C-alpha positions, 0 to 999 in steps of 0.5 A: 500500500504505497503512501505518497506525501508532500508538505502543505506547510510546517504543520500539515502534509498531504497524503495520497494512498494507493491500494490494490483492492482486487484483480480481474484476471479474465478482464486483465485489470486491477481495482485500485482504491485512491485516498486523498488525505490531510494530516496534522503533524504538529501544532494547534488544530486549525479549522475553516468555514471556507472550502479549499480545493483539492484534486486527484489524477491517475486512472481518471481525474477528480477535484472538489473543495473540502472543509476541515477542523483539526481541533477534533482530529489529526487526519482528514480524509478528503476523497476516496474512490475505487477505479479499474485500471486496465493492464498491458497485453502481457499483464504488466502495468505501472500507473502514475498518481498525483494529488493536490491539497490546499488549506488556509491558516498557515497556507500552502499546497501539498502535491504528493505523487508517485508511480505504482507498479501493479501486480502482474496479471497472468495472461497466456497459458504456458503449456507443459508436456508429459515428456518424450513420446513414442509416435502413435501413443498419447502425449499429455499437454497440460494448460494451467490457465490463469482463469477458469474462463480461458480456453486454448487452441493447440497446434503443432509443428514438427519438421515440415509437418504442422496442424491443429491438435485441438480447440476449446481445450481447458486445463489439459489434452491427451494427444495421440501423436500421429505415426506420420510424423516419423516421415520427418525424421527418416535418419533419426530415432527421435526429433523435436517439434513445438506445440503452440498454445493460444489462450482465449477469453471468449473470442479474444486472444489473450496471448500465445506460448510454446513448448518443445516436445520430442517424438521417438520412433518406438522399438517396433518401428523397424525395416522389413525383409520380404524374402530370403531365397537360397539355392545351390550354386554348384551345378554338379552337386545339384544334379548329382545329389539333389541336396546340399553337401558339406564342403561341396555346396555353395549358396546363391542367395538374394535378400528381396524386398527390403524396405524402410518404414516411415521414409527411412531407407535401407543402408546396409545388407548382411548375410551370415551362414556357417561362420561366413559374413557377406555384405551384399544384397545378393551373391554366392557364398564360399563352400559350406563347411557345416553339416546338419541343420544350418541357419542362413540369416539375412539382416538389413539396417535402415537410416535410423540404425534399426535392423530387421532379420529373416532366417532360412534353414537348410539341411546339409548332408555330411561328407568328407573326401575319401581317404586311405586308412591302411596300407600293407606291403607283402611279397608275392609270386608273379601271379599274386600269390603271397610268398615271403620267400 
């Protein structure tokens, strides 16, 4: 409660009291009480039967005449009112007030004045979000409004994508983040955008505020492989045996129909089989040295660094080359009959 004072003369002073009574948040204004007073500081009490002038300005002007009798009191309230003062669009407001009080007796005029910074009225809602969200799931947008009469319009921007989330929002909104936003981040697992909150009082725009949000590609957002084909590469084995043979068979392979998801692209291919690793989409392996059930696994990696795999199982017949396990040398006749002599 600021009190501005100024001496009228050696025994009296003029006082101007400014009090903030209340605030109208939705109307963006403050109710202020203005009080003009004359106070006896010392000396005998003067009185008059003749009126003397006073005036008041700041948020509106008032003026008039007053009588006083300081034989009965030390403080004379001359004028008091309550007025509404509109704030700036951001809710701030400073107002200068001044008064003038004249009296007879010792004579003189006091002109108290000063500037008052009114309490800032909250205006545009500052939204908050619940955190990083996987595309396709729900993001909670909180809108802690300054007045229960305020409503909000929420919009978003993410890369080149933008749109309206909701209108006439109260204190919060649960937004299912479109999976299509992932098209804006084909080379990253996550990206940042912004949500704009426009605060309205009725149809009047109070203000605008924004909040950043992060969208992530969930663990299920991975590339795909349509097919993995495997065939015998050694013609002689295929025709003679009709199956895969250990150390004889080589495999022709093709990783078919690999594709990214939501604008990601395939960056690398890999095929692993029996200790071999090949990094082309298609090709021919070296001879398969394993036998039995053998897994052939294809892996692709997209521009987000996400991978997909597809496996084909083949059966490889065990085989090893012929070998000599025993050698015996003995004397014999010309006809082959054994004879040590």
